[in-house]
N, C-alpha and C positions, 0 to 999 in steps of 0.2 A: 373506520376513520374516514372523514371526508377531507377534501383537499385543503379547506380553510384552516385545518388544525395542524398543518405542517409548520413546525417552528424552527427546525434546525436541519442542517446538512452536515453529515459526518463523512469525510473523504478518507479512503485509503490513500497512500502516497505513491508508491512505485507501481507503475502500470495504470495509474488513475490520474493523479496530478502530474506525474512525469512519466515519460516513455520508459518502459522497463529495461529493454536491451540497451538503450543509449546510456543509461545510468549503470546498470549492474554488469553489462558486458565489458565495459571499460574497467570497472572495479575488478572483475574476475581475472581478466587478462593480466592486469598489473600485479595482483596479489599472487596468482599462481606462478608467474615468472619470478617473483621475488622469493617465493618459498621453495621452488624447485632446485634440485641439485644438478640436474641435467635434463635432456629432452625426454628420456624415458620416464623420469620421475614427474616431469611436467604433465605428460599424458596420463599418468596414474592419478595425479591430483585432479586433473580435469574430469576424468571418468568418475571419480568419487563424488563429484557434485553435479554430474550430468551436464557438463559444459562443453560446447563445440568450439574448439580453439580456432578452427578455420573460419567459421561463421561469426565467431565472437558473440554467441548467444547460448542461452540455456535451453536444454531439451524441455518441451512443455510439461514433461512428467517430473522434472527435477524438483526435489524437496526444497531447494533454495528459493524457488519462486515465491512461495507463500510462507517461507520459514523465517527464522531469526538468524542474526549473525552468530549467536551461540550454537545454533543447529549446524550452521556451516562449519564452525570450528570443530564440532564433534565429528563431522564427516571427514575432515581433513586430518585430524590428530593421529589416527592409526598409521598414517603415512609420514608422520613427522615425529619420529622418536626423539625424545629429549625436550620437546616443546611443552610448555605449561599451558593448560587450557585457558586460564584467566588472561595470561599475557597474549595469547593468540587472539582471543576475543577483542581485547583492546586494540591490537594491531589492525584487525579487520574492520572494526568499527571506526577507528580514526581515519582509515583509508576511504571509507564510505562517505565521509564528510566532504571530500574534495573530488567529486566526480562531475561529469557533464550532466546538466539538467535540461531536458527537452520537454516542454509542456505542449499539450495538444491545442491549447488556446492561450492567448496572452492572459496570464493569471491575475495580474493586479486589477485590470478593469472588470474582468469576469467575476472575481470574488467581491469586489466593491459593489457591483450591481446586485449580487445576492444579498449583501448586507443592507443595501439601500431598500430592499424589499422587506426588511425586518427579520431576516433569517439569521440565526446564530450559526457559526461555522466551527468545525473542528477537524483534526486529523487523528485517525486511529491506524497505526501502522505496526507491522511486526518487525520493523527496523527499531533501532534504539530511539528514545526520545531526543537525545542529544543530536543525533544525525538528522532527525526530522526537523528539529528547530534550525539546524545549520542549513538544510536544504531550503526551508521556507525563507530563511534570512537571505540566502543567495538569490532567491527568486524575487526578493523584495516584497514578500507578502506575509511575513511573520506576524505583523500587528493586526492582520485581518482575521486571524483565528482566535477564537475565544479559549479553546482548549486543545492541547497537543498531547497525545498519549502514545507511548511506544511500548514495546514488549517488556521493558525494564522499568516501567512507571509504577509498578506495584499492583497491577490488575491482571497479570497474565497476558497471553497472546491469543489472537484469533486462531482457531474458530471458537474459542470460548467467548461467551457474550459479555464477560465481566468488564473488559475495557470499554465496550460500547455503553454498558449500563453506567460505568463511572462517568462518562461524558454527560449522559442525561442527568445523573445525580448532581454533578458539579454545577449544572446550569438550572437545576430545579425543574426539569422537563419530564413529562410523561414519555417513556420510550416510544409510544405509539405515534408521537408527533415528530419523530426524527426519521430522516431518510439516510440510509447508509449506502454510499456509492463505492463500488470496488470492482476489481478486475478478476477476482479469483473466487473459487468456491468457498474458501475460508471466510472471505468477506460476507458472502451471501448466507452461509450457514450461521455465522455469528449474528447477522442481522435478524434472521428468522428466530433464533433462540432468544434474542433480546426483545422481540416483539416490535421491531422496526421495519419500515419498508426496505426492500432490497432492490437496489438498482445496479445493474451490471454494465460495464463499459468494455469495449473491445480494443483497448490500448495496451493490454498485457498479452501474455502468451496464450491464454485460454480462448477457445473458439465459441462462437454463438451457440452451437448445439449443446455444448457442455454447460454453459451458464444458464440458458433459457429456462430449463425446468425449475431452477431454484430462485429465479428473479421475478420481480413484478414487471420489469421491462429490461430489455437489452438495448443500449444506446451505442452509437459508434464511438463517442467520446463524451467527456463532461460538457462539451459545448452544446450538446443537445438537451441537457438537463433543464434549463429554464423553460424551453417550450413544452417539455413534458409536464413540468410543474404547472404551467399556465393551463394546459388541457385538464389537469386535475381540478384546478380552481373553477373551471367552467363546466365540470362534469363531462368532459370530452373523452375520458378513458376510464377504465375500470378502477375504482378506488378500493 
């Protein structure tokens, strides 16, 4: 595929559009404190999701990083006798809609510039669609996205390519004309399986050496994406 055929950019949300720890560290601290009976129980809950209470951040190997709220509930439920899974998922999801959002670049002008280039834009997240829409709304950029897909939108969750392919289908695009941008191997594996370009960013917990073998390029953050696309358009990097 040559650069001129890039028609759309599909973004992961947490760790890509928004700093992962700034969002989910606050969420985890608040939810674990609410769920815990005492300090010992708090530590057990934190261990279950590989969360460092002192640093307020997840271990890079935590399944929560690229997982869904439902998967978080499943990890916590064995330590919460009497709690219903569906009710816990609702609690965790609702709490996620009211967390700090720290973007690596000013999102409104950044996304507006991409749209001005004729690119279609989307979000594909393993968070819920409702939370993704809430976060985009809080950031003032909801209207700039053509499609927003969460793990509960009916297409499954990454690393399956189905939600990525649903984005392309809804816009009538060849998947080969879509760039998937994300901070985790789940994002990159889904992109590869969908036949899309795979762009990694370093604003999540994963490190360069982990992401590089699976990505077309590894960027510091989404702010570097327009220059990379421009180099593609002029044949300045491998297509």
